Structures are given as C-alpha cells and as structure tokens.
C-alpha angles and dihedrals in degrees: 000000000000118000115229112223123190113222115199119188144119122297090256097053110025096086090054092052093045090050091055091052093045089052089069110084091220097050136071121190131217118188133225127174098186142038090249092055091045092053093048091050093050090052096046106039136045097248116187098183143013131214112192138175116227099228110055132172093253104022144334140281088267088067089054088051089052090050089053092049091054102038109021111009095173093055110109120225137206116207102212105188148125090227109110119246090241090066094052126085098235090181087076089068094067112139092009133094106238120171121197120216122175106224091205093069111111092239098035097119091045091054097044097080093048092049094048092051090046095050092047091050089053099041090109084076090069088090122204136310115243128195117259089247094048092134091056091046093053090048088053092051092046090057090070111083094216097171090057097044119100093221104119097091094043092049093046089054090048095053091047089055092046094050091047094046094052096033091229132149097240137021124179146170113217138180114216107221130178098285106005147021114247117205113224091185133002128183119197097020142049100236125151104174147337129206118256088246092058105038120090089213090077085071097036093056090060091064126078094212131048113294112225125193108180094187122005089206088072094047118084092203091065112015093094096042104119093193094058090046091051090052090053093239113163104154134026142187122181134184129193127253098212121193121222089262091059097254117136108228102168150348141250107211144176124205134186138192091230138048111289138176127198126215123227090257091051090050091052090050092052088052090053091052088051089052089050092052090051091048091052090050091048093050095050092047091051093050091049092050090048092051093048091047090050092049092051089050092051091050092050091048092050092049091051091053 
C-alpha cells in the first residue's frame, strides 16, 4: 500500500520535492504551498508523513509542526531546508518525530526518500500524548483502590449490555494508567491490557466528546499500528470516564471488525454508559472507605475499653 506524504514548500520548489517522493515506489506525494493548504490536506487525507521547508510563503516549518501537534500528532515530519539547526527552535519538536535534512547536501534528494520511509517505519516510537495535568490525573486514578473493589461482575454486565445495545464485536471498560490501559471488563474479546502507545484511548481521553474512528485505515494516527491490526479493530468509539474532580481516568469503548459510524444519539448513549461506569466505581469506593472507617472506629473503641 502506497504511503501518502504531504510536501510543503514554496511554489518554486514544491514540485521538485514532490517528484523526489513520487520516485520512491512506496511513497505518493501531495503538494501544498501554504499553511492553509497543508491544514486542509491533513484534515482531508490520511497522511503518514510530512516533508516541509522551513521558510514558507505564509509562515515557517515550525507552523507546520504546530499543525501536526494539533491535527495529527503521530505523523512524522522531515524538515527539508537549508536553514541551519542553530536557527531553529528545536524545543517546538517536543513529542513529535522531526528529522532534519539539509537540502544543500549533494545527495539530499537521493536521501530524502530513504529518510521519509525510515521515519514513518519508526513512527511508533513517538510514544503517546499525555494531558498537561497527567500527574494529577494519575493521582486521581490511584485514589481508587481497584483491587479491593467488588466491581468485576457489575462491569461485566455493563459491557454485555453495551455490546448488545450497539451490536458491536467488542465492548470494554478500561482505566488508562501511566504506561498502559488495563481492561476491567471486556465483552467480545479476552484482553487484559494494551500499552499507552497502542491503545486508541490515549487519544480519546484528550477529547471532551466521544471520539469516533469509522475506519482506522483512513486515520493516520492508527493505520500503521500493527497491534490494532492484529486485534482486528476497524472502527472505534470511546467515551470518557470522568472523576468528580474533572480528571479522565478511563474509557468506555465499542469496537467493530468493520467500518461503523455512530449517530449523535448513539454517542450520547455511550457517554451515559461511561457515566454509569464511573458512578459504579464511585459507589464501590465510597462503600469501601466507609467500611474501613468503621473498622478503625471499632478497633479504637475496643482499645479504649
């Protein structure tokens, strides 16, 4: 399958860059000569890599990096420019794979295709995006004594209901921890956990509303994720489990092995199921804390006697 690469450069040079990309049998180039065109292309097409100049007609390569951070944060980028690295704010590349290639090198165009393929192949090393308040989120999650809470049967029933309601292959309730997502209940599959790099919930939890992916083959964030392909995941919908302090600690999700869309009403229902899961967790935690407090009171009373 050909990999579509977005080439961003000035009117004078973009065709030359695109020709270099097209010369590689594994790559197909699309051109943009402005930030506006680049943004529209990223929204419209499943781009798996970007080659951008630093000096553009309406901005710089850093603006392209910012577009990637906002729209497609796992898409790797090659900065193909004659501007020296010392003149570039490399701090802007945080959490993104950005490769630098000096276009003035004698073999620069010959190397470009190889570098683009290599950076795409290793894009899984980007890792995962975390919310700015990730430490507080993890503290909130740690406050729930999951191992001691009698929630397994309740959550199993809930995922059964969700899978039946949406008529999907898989439904699960997962808590997103520091390095992985642990599934508390899963109907339709026997999954225990996925790494944060592999799970789609890492992205879903950053949205306030339900995240819908109708076909992961059309989404550059996921279409080269071997783990998702091995699991047979084609479509996804995920809703946040939000604690009373506003921190998102997990997801309630539905998956299917075929393309699938979800209406506004269905998305609202999925959010209600996520709220229900959170309410069950809160109730069980409150009961546990009440029992522990009662036990401490009883011990104190006995000692005083």
